[in-house]
All heavy atoms as TSV, in Angstrom:
chain	resi	resn	atom	element	x	y	z
A	1	MET	N	N	-4.339	2.071	-3.513
A	1	MET	CA	C	-3.303	2.291	-2.562
A	1	MET	C	C	-1.967	2.293	-3.290
A	1	MET	O	O	-1.809	1.638	-4.310
A	1	MET	CB	C	-3.286	1.203	-1.504
A	1	MET	CG	C	-4.574	1.066	-0.745
A	1	MET	SD	S	-4.855	2.618	0.090
A	1	MET	CE	C	-6.356	2.280	0.873
A	2	PHE	N	N	-1.009	2.992	-2.736
A	2	PHE	CA	C	0.296	3.158	-3.372
A	2	PHE	C	C	1.374	3.207	-2.300
A	2	PHE	O	O	1.169	3.803	-1.243
A	2	PHE	CB	C	0.303	4.469	-4.173
A	2	PHE	CG	C	1.647	4.852	-4.702
A	2	PHE	CD1	C	2.084	4.336	-5.906
A	2	PHE	CD2	C	2.464	5.711	-4.006
A	2	PHE	CE1	C	3.333	4.685	-6.405
A	2	PHE	CE2	C	3.713	6.065	-4.491
A	2	PHE	CZ	C	4.148	5.552	-5.698
A	3	HIS	N	N	2.507	2.572	-2.564
A	3	HIS	CA	C	3.681	2.732	-1.712
A	3	HIS	C	C	4.897	2.893	-2.613
A	3	HIS	O	O	5.100	2.117	-3.538
A	3	HIS	CB	C	3.887	1.539	-0.775
A	3	HIS	CG	C	4.801	1.859	0.357
A	3	HIS	ND1	N	6.159	1.977	0.196
A	3	HIS	CD2	C	4.542	2.140	1.648
A	3	HIS	CE1	C	6.704	2.282	1.359
A	3	HIS	NE2	N	5.737	2.398	2.259
A	4	LYS	N	N	5.678	3.919	-2.349
A	4	LYS	CA	C	6.869	4.211	-3.125
A	4	LYS	C	C	7.880	3.069	-3.005
A	4	LYS	O	O	8.050	2.491	-1.935
A	4	LYS	CB	C	7.494	5.512	-2.611
A	4	LYS	CG	C	8.685	5.964	-3.385
A	4	LYS	CD	C	9.202	7.289	-2.857
A	4	LYS	CE	C	10.434	7.715	-3.609
A	4	LYS	NZ	N	10.979	8.963	-3.082
A	5	ASP	N	N	8.549	2.754	-4.108
A	5	ASP	CA	C	9.608	1.742	-4.104
A	5	ASP	C	C	10.884	2.362	-3.544
A	5	ASP	O	O	11.409	3.317	-4.099
A	5	ASP	CB	C	9.846	1.229	-5.519
A	5	ASP	CG	C	10.898	0.150	-5.583
A	5	ASP	OD1	O	11.370	-0.314	-4.525
A	5	ASP	OD2	O	11.267	-0.244	-6.700
A	6	LEU	N	N	11.378	1.808	-2.446
A	6	LEU	CA	C	12.609	2.315	-1.827
A	6	LEU	C	C	13.793	1.388	-2.093
A	6	LEU	O	O	14.772	1.397	-1.354
A	6	LEU	CB	C	12.399	2.513	-0.324
A	6	LEU	CG	C	11.320	3.531	0.040
A	6	LEU	CD1	C	11.173	3.637	1.553
A	6	LEU	CD2	C	11.618	4.896	-0.569
A	7	GLY	N	N	13.683	0.569	-3.157
A	7	GLY	CA	C	14.806	-0.259	-3.577
A	7	GLY	C	C	14.861	-1.641	-2.961
A	7	GLY	O	O	15.923	-2.254	-2.919
A	8	TRP	N	N	13.744	-2.155	-2.490
A	8	TRP	CA	C	13.714	-3.487	-1.894
A	8	TRP	C	C	13.949	-4.560	-2.955
A	8	TRP	O	O	13.615	-4.374	-4.120
A	8	TRP	CB	C	12.368	-3.743	-1.222
A	8	TRP	CG	C	12.078	-2.812	-0.101
A	8	TRP	CD1	C	12.692	-2.775	1.118
A	8	TRP	CD2	C	11.119	-1.769	-0.074
A	8	TRP	NE1	N	12.163	-1.788	1.904
A	8	TRP	CE2	C	11.181	-1.146	1.181
A	8	TRP	CE3	C	10.191	-1.294	-0.989
A	8	TRP	CZ2	C	10.382	-0.087	1.551
A	8	TRP	CZ3	C	9.387	-0.230	-0.626
A	8	TRP	CH2	C	9.486	0.356	0.632
A	9	SER	N	N	14.457	-5.723	-2.536
A	9	SER	CA	C	14.613	-6.835	-3.470
A	9	SER	C	C	13.242	-7.370	-3.889
A	9	SER	O	O	13.049	-7.790	-5.027
A	9	SER	CB	C	15.473	-7.944	-2.866
A	9	SER	OG	O	14.974	-8.363	-1.617
A	10	ALA	N	N	12.279	-7.359	-3.002
A	10	ALA	CA	C	10.849	-7.550	-3.273
A	10	ALA	C	C	10.492	-8.784	-4.093
A	10	ALA	O	O	9.847	-8.680	-5.120
A	10	ALA	CB	C	10.267	-6.300	-3.916
A	11	SER	N	N	10.887	-9.970	-3.615
A	11	SER	CA	C	10.390	-11.176	-4.277
A	11	SER	C	C	8.897	-11.339	-3.990
A	11	SER	O	O	8.206	-12.070	-4.685
A	11	SER	CB	C	11.169	-12.413	-3.835
A	11	SER	OG	O	11.034	-12.637	-2.457
A	12	TRP	N	N	8.379	-10.632	-2.954
A	12	TRP	CA	C	6.941	-10.571	-2.677
A	12	TRP	C	C	6.619	-9.257	-1.989
A	12	TRP	O	O	7.497	-8.618	-1.405
A	12	TRP	CB	C	6.461	-11.754	-1.827
A	12	TRP	CG	C	7.195	-11.926	-0.526
A	12	TRP	CD1	C	8.226	-12.792	-0.297
A	12	TRP	CD2	C	6.982	-11.219	0.690
A	12	TRP	NE1	N	8.665	-12.660	0.994
A	12	TRP	CE2	C	7.920	-11.707	1.639
A	12	TRP	CE3	C	6.108	-10.237	1.099
A	12	TRP	CZ2	C	7.998	-11.236	2.938
A	12	TRP	CZ3	C	6.178	-9.759	2.398
A	12	TRP	CH2	C	7.110	-10.263	3.295
A	13	ASN	N	N	5.369	-8.823	-2.117
A	13	ASN	CA	C	4.875	-7.636	-1.413
A	13	ASN	C	C	3.377	-7.771	-1.242
A	13	ASN	O	O	2.707	-8.458	-2.024
A	13	ASN	CB	C	5.242	-6.349	-2.160
A	13	ASN	CG	C	4.360	-6.120	-3.369
A	13	ASN	OD1	O	3.299	-5.519	-3.264
A	13	ASN	ND2	N	4.790	-6.620	-4.518
A	14	TYR	N	N	2.846	-7.136	-0.201
A	14	TYR	CA	C	1.407	-7.114	0.051
A	14	TYR	C	C	1.002	-5.716	0.476
A	14	TYR	O	O	1.704	-5.054	1.232
A	14	TYR	CB	C	1.014	-8.095	1.159
A	14	TYR	CG	C	1.186	-9.529	0.757
A	14	TYR	CD1	C	2.355	-10.218	1.055
A	14	TYR	CD2	C	0.193	-10.195	0.057
A	14	TYR	CE1	C	2.530	-11.531	0.665
A	14	TYR	CE2	C	0.352	-11.511	-0.342
A	14	TYR	CZ	C	1.525	-12.172	-0.033
A	14	TYR	OH	O	1.696	-13.467	-0.429
A	15	ILE	N	N	-0.148	-5.301	-0.018
A	15	ILE	CA	C	-0.764	-4.061	0.423
A	15	ILE	C	C	-2.084	-4.463	1.082
A	15	ILE	O	O	-2.855	-5.239	0.514
A	15	ILE	CB	C	-0.995	-3.098	-0.751
A	15	ILE	CG1	C	0.359	-2.761	-1.406
A	15	ILE	CG2	C	-1.716	-1.838	-0.284
A	15	ILE	CD1	C	0.254	-1.914	-2.647
A	16	CYS	N	N	-2.301	-3.979	2.302
A	16	CYS	CA	C	-3.441	-4.441	3.107
A	16	CYS	C	C	-4.357	-3.279	3.469
A	16	CYS	O	O	-3.892	-2.193	3.808
A	16	CYS	CB	C	-2.954	-5.082	4.397
A	16	CYS	SG	S	-1.625	-6.296	4.163
A	17	LEU	N	N	-5.649	-3.547	3.423
A	17	LEU	CA	C	-6.673	-2.620	3.875
A	17	LEU	C	C	-7.395	-3.303	5.023
A	17	LEU	O	O	-8.062	-4.326	4.821
A	17	LEU	CB	C	-7.649	-2.289	2.739
A	17	LEU	CG	C	-8.772	-1.332	3.082
A	17	LEU	CD1	C	-8.218	0.077	3.319
A	17	LEU	CD2	C	-9.812	-1.304	1.971
A	18	ASP	N	N	-7.241	-2.770	6.240
A	18	ASP	CA	C	-7.834	-3.370	7.440
A	18	ASP	C	C	-7.554	-4.871	7.529
A	18	ASP	O	O	-8.454	-5.691	7.718
A	18	ASP	CB	C	-9.342	-3.113	7.486
A	18	ASP	CG	C	-9.669	-1.679	7.863
A	18	ASP	OD1	O	-8.802	-0.993	8.450
A	18	ASP	OD2	O	-10.801	-1.243	7.582
A	19	ASP	N	N	-6.297	-5.253	7.369
A	19	ASP	CA	C	-5.821	-6.638	7.486
A	19	ASP	C	C	-6.271	-7.554	6.346
A	19	ASP	O	O	-6.058	-8.764	6.404
A	19	ASP	CB	C	-6.202	-7.253	8.835
A	19	ASP	CG	C	-5.546	-6.517	9.990
A	19	ASP	OD1	O	-4.374	-6.096	9.831
A	19	ASP	OD2	O	-6.186	-6.343	11.032
A	20	TYR	N	N	-6.908	-7.014	5.298
A	20	TYR	CA	C	-7.213	-7.779	4.093
A	20	TYR	C	C	-6.063	-7.517	3.128
A	20	TYR	O	O	-5.957	-6.422	2.552
A	20	TYR	CB	C	-8.556	-7.344	3.500
A	20	TYR	CG	C	-8.892	-8.040	2.207
A	20	TYR	CD1	C	-9.077	-9.412	2.155
A	20	TYR	CD2	C	-9.031	-7.312	1.030
A	20	TYR	CE1	C	-9.394	-10.050	0.967
A	20	TYR	CE2	C	-9.352	-7.945	-0.161
A	20	TYR	CZ	C	-9.518	-9.309	-0.188
A	20	TYR	OH	O	-9.828	-9.938	-1.369
A	21	CYS	N	N	-5.169	-8.496	2.977
A	21	CYS	CA	C	-3.923	-8.308	2.247
A	21	CYS	C	C	-3.957	-8.992	0.879
A	21	CYS	O	O	-4.364	-10.149	0.767
A	21	CYS	CB	C	-2.759	-8.869	3.052
A	21	CYS	SG	S	-2.544	-8.057	4.650
A	22	LEU	N	N	-3.497	-8.252	-0.127
A	22	LEU	CA	C	-3.388	-8.759	-1.488
A	22	LEU	C	C	-2.039	-8.348	-2.057
A	22	LEU	O	O	-1.489	-7.311	-1.667
A	22	LEU	CB	C	-4.500	-8.189	-2.370
A	22	LEU	CG	C	-5.924	-8.583	-2.007
A	22	LEU	CD1	C	-6.915	-7.748	-2.810
A	22	LEU	CD2	C	-6.149	-10.064	-2.258
A	23	PRO	N	N	-1.485	-9.139	-2.989
A	23	PRO	CA	C	-0.222	-8.745	-3.604
A	23	PRO	C	C	-0.384	-7.417	-4.347
A	23	PRO	O	O	-1.395	-7.191	-5.020
A	23	PRO	CB	C	0.075	-9.877	-4.596
A	23	PRO	CG	C	-0.747	-11.032	-4.131
A	23	PRO	CD	C	-1.961	-10.433	-3.476
A	24	GLY	N	N	0.613	-6.561	-4.201
A	24	GLY	CA	C	0.633	-5.315	-4.952
A	24	GLY	C	C	1.231	-5.551	-6.328
A	24	GLY	O	O	1.895	-6.555	-6.566
A	25	THR	N	N	0.987	-4.622	-7.226
A	25	THR	CA	C	1.573	-4.667	-8.558
A	25	THR	C	C	2.725	-3.684	-8.607
A	25	THR	O	O	2.568	-2.519	-8.240
A	25	THR	CB	C	0.522	-4.282	-9.622
A	25	THR	OG1	O	-0.544	-5.231	-9.561
A	25	THR	CG2	C	1.126	-4.281	-11.013
A	26	LYS	N	N	3.893	-4.153	-9.032
A	26	LYS	CA	C	5.077	-3.288	-9.115
A	26	LYS	C	C	4.975	-2.438	-10.371
A	26	LYS	O	O	4.767	-2.952	-11.463
A	26	LYS	CB	C	6.340	-4.154	-9.158
A	26	LYS	CG	C	7.625	-3.389	-9.373
A	26	LYS	CD	C	8.047	-2.669	-8.121
A	26	LYS	CE	C	9.474	-2.177	-8.206
A	26	LYS	NZ	N	9.694	-1.019	-9.038
A	27	THR	N	N	5.068	-1.131	-10.196
A	27	THR	CA	C	5.098	-0.191	-11.311
A	27	THR	C	C	6.448	0.503	-11.301
A	27	THR	O	O	7.270	0.268	-10.407
A	27	THR	CB	C	3.967	0.855	-11.196
A	27	THR	OG1	O	4.232	1.695	-10.063
A	27	THR	CG2	C	2.604	0.197	-11.072
A	28	GLU	N	N	6.657	1.394	-12.240
A	28	GLU	CA	C	7.922	2.128	-12.299
A	28	GLU	C	C	8.159	2.960	-11.038
A	28	GLU	O	O	9.281	3.093	-10.562
A	28	GLU	CB	C	7.915	3.039	-13.531
A	28	GLU	CG	C	9.273	3.550	-13.906
A	28	GLU	CD	C	9.253	4.256	-15.240
A	28	GLU	OE1	O	9.006	3.599	-16.263
A	28	GLU	OE2	O	9.497	5.480	-15.234
A	29	ALA	N	N	7.086	3.495	-10.462
A	29	ALA	CA	C	7.203	4.387	-9.302
A	29	ALA	C	C	7.080	3.677	-7.965
A	29	ALA	O	O	7.545	4.178	-6.953
A	29	ALA	CB	C	6.148	5.477	-9.390
A	30	GLY	N	N	6.416	2.507	-7.934
A	30	GLY	CA	C	6.207	1.845	-6.650
A	30	GLY	C	C	5.258	0.676	-6.778
A	30	GLY	O	O	5.145	0.058	-7.834
A	31	TYR	N	N	4.541	0.403	-5.692
A	31	TYR	CA	C	3.625	-0.732	-5.604
A	31	TYR	C	C	2.199	-0.218	-5.472
A	31	TYR	O	O	1.946	0.700	-4.686
A	31	TYR	CB	C	3.986	-1.593	-4.387
A	31	TYR	CG	C	5.411	-2.079	-4.454
A	31	TYR	CD1	C	6.446	-1.320	-3.941
A	31	TYR	CD2	C	5.716	-3.283	-5.061
A	31	TYR	CE1	C	7.761	-1.752	-4.020
A	31	TYR	CE2	C	7.032	-3.728	-5.149
A	31	TYR	CZ	C	8.053	-2.950	-4.628
A	31	TYR	OH	O	9.342	-3.376	-4.716
A	32	VAL	N	N	1.269	-0.806	-6.227
A	32	VAL	CA	C	-0.108	-0.335	-6.223
A	32	VAL	C	C	-1.076	-1.503	-6.065
A	32	VAL	O	O	-0.780	-2.637	-6.433
A	32	VAL	CB	C	-0.457	0.457	-7.510
A	32	VAL	CG1	C	0.358	1.724	-7.611
A	32	VAL	CG2	C	-0.274	-0.402	-8.743
A	33	ARG	N	N	-2.258	-1.185	-5.514
A	33	ARG	CA	C	-3.362	-2.150	-5.391
A	33	ARG	C	C	-4.638	-1.337	-5.190
A	33	ARG	O	O	-4.659	-0.384	-4.424
A	33	ARG	CB	C	-3.131	-3.077	-4.202
A	33	ARG	CG	C	-4.305	-3.953	-3.813
A	33	ARG	CD	C	-4.874	-4.776	-4.921
A	33	ARG	NE	N	-4.141	-6.001	-5.171
A	33	ARG	CZ	C	-4.564	-6.925	-6.007
A	33	ARG	NH1	N	-5.685	-6.766	-6.667
A	33	ARG	NH2	N	-3.869	-8.012	-6.203
A	34	SER	N	N	-5.692	-1.711	-5.896
A	34	SER	CA	C	-6.988	-1.042	-5.750
A	34	SER	C	C	-7.849	-1.759	-4.722
A	34	SER	O	O	-7.846	-2.994	-4.666
A	34	SER	CB	C	-7.731	-1.009	-7.092
A	34	SER	OG	O	-7.050	-0.193	-8.002
A	35	PHE	N	N	-8.554	-0.986	-3.916
A	35	PHE	CA	C	-9.515	-1.490	-2.948
A	35	PHE	C	C	-10.758	-0.614	-3.014
A	35	PHE	O	O	-10.673	0.560	-3.372
A	35	PHE	CB	C	-8.973	-1.406	-1.513
A	35	PHE	CG	C	-7.854	-2.337	-1.203
A	35	PHE	CD1	C	-6.537	-1.906	-1.242
A	35	PHE	CD2	C	-8.106	-3.646	-0.843
A	35	PHE	CE1	C	-5.496	-2.768	-0.942
A	35	PHE	CE2	C	-7.072	-4.523	-0.540
A	35	PHE	CZ	C	-5.766	-4.077	-0.584
A	36	ASN	N	N	-11.901	-1.156	-2.633
A	36	ASN	CA	C	-13.104	-0.344	-2.461
A	36	ASN	C	C	-13.054	0.277	-1.068
A	36	ASN	O	O	-12.696	-0.390	-0.109
A	36	ASN	CB	C	-14.366	-1.195	-2.597
A	36	ASN	CG	C	-14.564	-1.681	-4.010
A	36	ASN	OD1	O	-14.251	-0.979	-4.959
A	36	ASN	ND2	N	-15.069	-2.885	-4.152
A	37	ALA	N	N	-13.437	1.562	-0.985
A	37	ALA	CA	C	-13.435	2.256	0.298
A	37	ALA	C	C	-14.607	3.229	0.334
A	37	ALA	O	O	-15.131	3.620	-0.705
A	37	ALA	CB	C	-12.120	3.001	0.500
A	38	THR	N	N	-14.997	3.622	1.535
A	38	THR	CA	C	-16.122	4.536	1.739
A	38	THR	C	C	-15.589	5.891	2.190
A	38	THR	O	O	-14.811	5.963	3.149
A	38	THR	CB	C	-17.085	3.964	2.802
A	38	THR	OG1	O	-17.525	2.675	2.372
A	38	THR	CG2	C	-18.272	4.872	3.008
A	39	LEU	N	N	-16.021	6.958	1.495
A	39	LEU	CA	C	-15.592	8.302	1.873
A	39	LEU	C	C	-15.906	8.577	3.333
A	39	LEU	O	O	-16.977	8.216	3.828
A	39	LEU	CB	C	-16.285	9.346	0.999
A	39	LEU	CG	C	-15.780	9.461	-0.431
A	39	LEU	CD1	C	-16.664	10.414	-1.224
A	39	LEU	CD2	C	-14.344	9.928	-0.467
A	40	GLY	N	N	-14.955	9.198	4.028
A	40	GLY	CA	C	-15.139	9.570	5.424
A	40	GLY	C	C	-14.802	8.468	6.416
A	40	GLY	O	O	-14.807	8.708	7.621
A	41	SER	N	N	-14.506	7.267	5.929
A	41	SER	CA	C	-14.196	6.142	6.819
A	41	SER	C	C	-12.697	6.045	7.082
A	41	SER	O	O	-11.874	6.400	6.244
A	41	SER	CB	C	-14.669	4.829	6.197
A	41	SER	OG	O	-16.070	4.820	6.099
A	42	ASP	N	N	-12.356	5.552	8.285
A	42	ASP	CA	C	-10.966	5.322	8.660
A	42	ASP	C	C	-10.565	3.894	8.304
A	42	ASP	O	O	-11.358	2.959	8.471
A	42	ASP	CB	C	-10.764	5.516	10.165
A	42	ASP	CG	C	-10.947	6.957	10.592
A	42	ASP	OD1	O	-10.799	7.863	9.740
A	42	ASP	OD2	O	-11.237	7.189	11.776
A	43	TYR	N	N	-9.335	3.741	7.816
A	43	TYR	CA	C	-8.814	2.431	7.436
A	43	TYR	C	C	-7.379	2.276	7.919
A	43	TYR	O	O	-6.623	3.251	7.952
A	43	TYR	CB	C	-8.819	2.265	5.912
A	43	TYR	CG	C	-10.191	2.270	5.310
A	43	TYR	CD1	C	-10.739	3.441	4.808
A	43	TYR	CD2	C	-10.947	1.115	5.263
A	43	TYR	CE1	C	-12.007	3.455	4.257
A	43	TYR	CE2	C	-12.222	1.119	4.716
A	43	TYR	CZ	C	-12.744	2.292	4.212
A	43	TYR	OH	O	-13.999	2.301	3.671
A	44	LYS	N	N	-7.020	1.039	8.258
A	44	LYS	CA	C	-5.627	0.727	8.563
A	44	LYS	C	C	-4.989	0.241	7.264
A	44	LYS	O	O	-5.439	-0.724	6.657
A	44	LYS	CB	C	-5.522	-0.356	9.640
A	44	LYS	CG	C	-4.064	-0.712	9.963
A	44	LYS	CD	C	-3.953	-1.680	11.120
A	44	LYS	CE	C	-4.340	-3.069	10.662
A	44	LYS	NZ	N	-4.018	-4.113	11.639
A	45	ILE	N	N	-3.941	0.923	6.837
A	45	ILE	CA	C	-3.214	0.561	5.629
A	45	ILE	C	C	-1.884	-0.044	6.058
A	45	ILE	O	O	-1.141	0.552	6.849
A	45	ILE	CB	C	-2.937	1.806	4.750
A	45	ILE	CG1	C	-4.225	2.566	4.477
A	45	ILE	CG2	C	-2.207	1.415	3.480
A	45	ILE	CD1	C	-5.280	1.779	3.760
A	46	THR	N	N	-1.579	-1.228	5.532
A	46	THR	CA	C	-0.317	-1.896	5.838
A	46	THR	C	C	0.380	-2.248	4.533
A	46	THR	O	O	-0.259	-2.697	3.586
A	46	THR	CB	C	-0.555	-3.185	6.654
A	46	THR	OG1	O	-1.361	-2.876	7.783
A	46	THR	CG2	C	0.757	-3.796	7.114
A	47	PHE	N	N	1.681	-2.031	4.494
A	47	PHE	CA	C	2.510	-2.427	3.356
A	47	PHE	C	C	3.579	-3.370	3.872
A	47	PHE	O	O	4.274	-3.062	4.841
A	47	PHE	CB	C	3.153	-1.198	2.701
A	47	PHE	CG	C	4.078	-1.549	1.570
A	47	PHE	CD1	C	3.569	-2.067	0.382
A	47	PHE	CD2	C	5.440	-1.374	1.684
A	47	PHE	CE1	C	4.417	-2.402	-0.672
A	47	PHE	CE2	C	6.296	-1.702	0.648
A	47	PHE	CZ	C	5.782	-2.213	-0.535
A	48	LYS	N	N	3.689	-4.545	3.231
A	48	LYS	CA	C	4.679	-5.559	3.607
A	48	LYS	C	C	5.481	-5.909	2.368
A	48	LYS	O	O	4.906	-6.142	1.301
A	48	LYS	CB	C	3.986	-6.827	4.119
A	48	LYS	CG	C	3.020	-6.599	5.258
A	48	LYS	CD	C	2.287	-7.876	5.603
A	48	LYS	CE	C	1.248	-7.634	6.685
A	48	LYS	NZ	N	0.587	-8.873	7.106
A	49	VAL	N	N	6.807	-5.969	2.523
A	49	VAL	CA	C	7.651	-6.278	1.372
A	49	VAL	C	C	8.876	-7.066	1.824
A	49	VAL	O	O	9.404	-6.842	2.917
A	49	VAL	CB	C	8.051	-4.985	0.618
A	49	VAL	CG1	C	8.938	-4.089	1.460
A	49	VAL	CG2	C	8.692	-5.293	-0.721
A	50	GLU	N	N	9.312	-8.000	0.979
A	50	GLU	CA	C	10.528	-8.783	1.249
A	50	GLU	C	C	11.737	-7.942	0.850
A	50	GLU	O	O	11.714	-7.225	-0.148
A	50	GLU	CB	C	10.489	-10.079	0.417
A	50	GLU	CG	C	11.659	-10.996	0.650
A	50	GLU	CD	C	12.850	-10.709	-0.236
A	50	GLU	OE1	O	12.695	-10.138	-1.318
A	50	GLU	OE2	O	13.963	-11.052	0.174
A	51	ASP	N	N	12.789	-8.038	1.641
A	51	ASP	CA	C	14.026	-7.324	1.321
A	51	ASP	C	C	15.218	-8.124	1.813
A	51	ASP	O	O	15.490	-8.174	3.021
A	51	ASP	CB	C	14.032	-5.934	1.940
A	51	ASP	CG	C	15.222	-5.109	1.488
A	51	ASP	OD1	O	15.662	-5.290	0.333
A	51	ASP	OD2	O	15.718	-4.287	2.272
A	52	GLY	N	N	15.898	-8.790	0.909
A	52	GLY	CA	C	17.118	-9.525	1.240
A	52	GLY	C	C	16.909	-10.620	2.268
A	52	GLY	O	O	17.755	-10.821	3.135
A	53	GLY	N	N	15.785	-11.329	2.207
A	53	GLY	CA	C	15.520	-12.418	3.138
A	53	GLY	C	C	14.827	-11.997	4.420
A	53	GLY	O	O	14.475	-12.827	5.242
A	54	THR	N	N	14.625	-10.706	4.619
A	54	THR	CA	C	13.861	-10.210	5.769
A	54	THR	C	C	12.628	-9.486	5.227
A	54	THR	O	O	12.429	-9.410	4.018
A	54	THR	CB	C	14.696	-9.248	6.638
A	54	THR	OG1	O	15.047	-8.101	5.866
A	54	THR	CG2	C	15.958	-9.916	7.150
A	55	GLN	N	N	11.813	-8.948	6.121
A	55	GLN	CA	C	10.657	-8.199	5.648
A	55	GLN	C	C	10.600	-6.821	6.276
A	55	GLN	O	O	11.066	-6.606	7.388
A	55	GLN	CB	C	9.370	-8.964	5.894
A	55	GLN	CG	C	9.011	-9.187	7.335
A	55	GLN	CD	C	7.695	-9.932	7.477
A	55	GLN	OE1	O	6.852	-9.894	6.606
A	55	GLN	NE2	N	7.527	-10.609	8.587
A	56	PHE	N	N	10.029	-5.892	5.522
A	56	PHE	CA	C	9.781	-4.532	5.976
A	56	PHE	C	C	8.272	-4.378	6.054
A	56	PHE	O	O	7.554	-4.734	5.120
A	56	PHE	CB	C	10.371	-3.526	4.979
A	56	PHE	CG	C	9.976	-2.105	5.259
A	56	PHE	CD1	C	10.642	-1.367	6.222
A	56	PHE	CD2	C	8.942	-1.506	4.553
A	56	PHE	CE1	C	10.279	-0.060	6.488
A	56	PHE	CE2	C	8.570	-0.198	4.808
A	56	PHE	CZ	C	9.243	0.522	5.770
A	57	ILE	N	N	7.763	-3.859	7.168
A	57	ILE	CA	C	6.324	-3.651	7.356
A	57	ILE	C	C	6.099	-2.231	7.859
A	57	ILE	O	O	6.763	-1.789	8.803
A	57	ILE	CB	C	5.726	-4.652	8.367
A	57	ILE	CG1	C	5.930	-6.081	7.882
A	57	ILE	CG2	C	4.247	-4.360	8.602
A	57	ILE	CD1	C	5.513	-7.138	8.891
A	58	THR	N	N	5.178	-1.538	7.245
A	58	THR	CA	C	4.789	-0.214	7.710
A	58	THR	C	C	3.267	-0.148	7.763
A	58	THR	O	O	2.585	-0.801	6.981
A	58	THR	CB	C	5.367	0.910	6.816
A	58	THR	OG1	O	5.070	2.166	7.399
A	58	THR	CG2	C	4.835	0.848	5.406
A	59	GLU	N	N	2.746	0.632	8.702
A	59	GLU	CA	C	1.308	0.666	8.936
A	59	GLU	C	C	0.887	2.091	9.282
A	59	GLU	O	O	1.626	2.811	9.956
A	59	GLU	CB	C	1.009	-0.263	10.108
A	59	GLU	CG	C	-0.360	-0.814	10.160
A	59	GLU	CD	C	-0.418	-1.933	11.189
A	59	GLU	OE1	O	-0.518	-1.614	12.383
A	59	GLU	OE2	O	-0.357	-3.098	10.788
A	60	GLU	N	N	-0.307	2.476	8.826
A	60	GLU	CA	C	-0.816	3.806	9.127
A	60	GLU	C	C	-2.340	3.778	9.087
A	60	GLU	O	O	-2.937	3.065	8.287
A	60	GLU	CB	C	-0.287	4.807	8.094
A	60	GLU	CG	C	-0.637	6.232	8.393
A	60	GLU	CD	C	0.081	7.210	7.478
A	60	GLU	OE1	O	1.101	6.863	6.885
A	60	GLU	OE2	O	-0.419	8.341	7.360
A	61	ILE	N	N	-2.974	4.571	9.930
A	61	ILE	CA	C	-4.419	4.755	9.901
A	61	ILE	C	C	-4.700	5.998	9.055
A	61	ILE	O	O	-4.124	7.058	9.297
A	61	ILE	CB	C	-5.011	4.945	11.316
A	61	ILE	CG1	C	-4.658	3.747	12.213
A	61	ILE	CG2	C	-6.521	5.172	11.247
A	61	ILE	CD1	C	-5.255	2.433	11.791
A	62	ILE	N	N	-5.581	5.856	8.065
A	62	ILE	CA	C	-5.918	6.982	7.197
A	62	ILE	C	C	-7.436	7.164	7.170
A	62	ILE	O	O	-8.181	6.241	7.452
A	62	ILE	CB	C	-5.377	6.796	5.761
A	62	ILE	CG1	C	-5.961	5.524	5.111
A	62	ILE	CG2	C	-3.868	6.715	5.755
A	62	ILE	CD1	C	-6.781	5.828	3.898
A	63	THR	N	N	-7.865	8.373	6.817
A	63	THR	CA	C	-9.271	8.650	6.554
A	63	THR	C	C	-9.403	8.844	5.058
A	63	THR	O	O	-8.708	9.681	4.464
A	63	THR	CB	C	-9.757	9.908	7.291
A	63	THR	OG1	O	-9.574	9.712	8.694
A	63	THR	CG2	C	-11.229	10.183	7.011
A	64	PHE	N	N	-10.255	8.054	4.420
A	64	PHE	CA	C	-10.464	8.133	2.984
A	64	PHE	C	C	-11.269	9.375	2.667
A	64	PHE	O	O	-12.394	9.535	3.136
A	64	PHE	CB	C	-11.177	6.876	2.492
A	64	PHE	CG	C	-11.341	6.808	1.003
A	64	PHE	CD1	C	-10.233	6.770	0.171
A	64	PHE	CD2	C	-12.595	6.767	0.436
A	64	PHE	CE1	C	-10.378	6.709	-1.196
A	64	PHE	CE2	C	-12.752	6.693	-0.938
A	64	PHE	CZ	C	-11.637	6.670	-1.763
A	65	GLU	N	N	-10.664	10.290	1.886
A	65	GLU	CA	C	-11.309	11.554	1.540
A	65	GLU	C	C	-11.242	11.778	0.044
A	65	GLU	O	O	-10.323	11.307	-0.621
A	65	GLU	CB	C	-10.613	12.724	2.250
A	65	GLU	CG	C	-10.680	12.628	3.759
A	65	GLU	CD	C	-9.894	13.718	4.452
A	65	GLU	OE1	O	-9.026	14.346	3.802
A	65	GLU	OE2	O	-10.138	13.946	5.624
A	66	LYS	N	N	-12.190	12.525	-0.466
A	66	LYS	CA	C	-12.192	12.858	-1.884
A	66	LYS	C	C	-11.261	14.052	-2.093
A	66	LYS	O	O	-11.461	15.123	-1.532
A	66	LYS	CB	C	-13.597	13.213	-2.341
A	66	LYS	CG	C	-13.688	13.499	-3.829
A	66	LYS	CD	C	-15.119	13.787	-4.236
A	66	LYS	CE	C	-15.184	14.110	-5.697
A	66	LYS	NZ	N	-16.561	14.441	-6.106
A	67	THR	N	N	-10.220	13.817	-2.875
A	67	THR	CA	C	-9.284	14.894	-3.205
A	67	THR	C	C	-8.991	14.823	-4.679
A	67	THR	O	O	-9.254	13.838	-5.353
A	67	THR	CB	C	-7.967	14.758	-2.410
A	67	THR	OG1	O	-7.374	13.501	-2.723
A	67	THR	CG2	C	-8.209	14.861	-0.920
A	68	SER	N	N	-8.403	15.874	-5.182
A	68	SER	CA	C	-8.062	15.938	-6.597
A	68	SER	C	C	-6.694	16.566	-6.758
A	68	SER	O	O	-6.370	17.535	-6.072
A	68	SER	CB	C	-9.100	16.749	-7.363
A	68	SER	OG	O	-8.690	16.907	-8.704
A	69	CYS	N	N	-5.917	16.019	-7.661
A	69	CYS	CA	C	-4.608	16.584	-7.973
A	69	CYS	C	C	-4.683	17.484	-9.203
A	69	CYS	O	O	-3.692	18.087	-9.593
A	69	CYS	CB	C	-3.586	15.470	-8.211
A	69	CYS	SG	S	-3.295	14.477	-6.751
A	70	ALA	N	N	-5.839	17.550	-9.832
A	70	ALA	CA	C	-5.994	18.363	-11.049
A	70	ALA	C	C	-5.985	19.847	-10.699
A	70	ALA	O	O	-6.536	20.249	-9.680
A	70	ALA	CB	C	-7.302	17.989	-11.754
A	71	GLN	N	N	-5.394	20.633	-11.544
A	71	GLN	CA	C	-5.332	22.079	-11.334
A	71	GLN	C	C	-6.399	22.745	-12.161
A	71	GLN	O	O	-6.690	22.425	-13.229
A	71	GLN	CB	C	-3.951	22.628	-11.719
A	71	GLN	CG	C	-2.866	22.102	-10.836
A	71	GLN	CD	C	-2.873	22.742	-9.449
A	71	GLN	OE1	O	-3.494	23.772	-9.224
A	71	GLN	NE2	N	-2.195	22.120	-8.522
């Protein structure tokens, strides 16, 4: 899972798969965390991050599909 860094202060962050939340790893581009998933299944993805003493939370339902970015 990946969430773009939008400039949060981010003393903590969590990336969640169906309410199973683990700390994300901050990279140059954003926050990442690996989860096991089943092709064709729907999952609720939640991203939580601290920002200046408050928190930002976003949530989306996705279907895990096999895709490729290779040309």
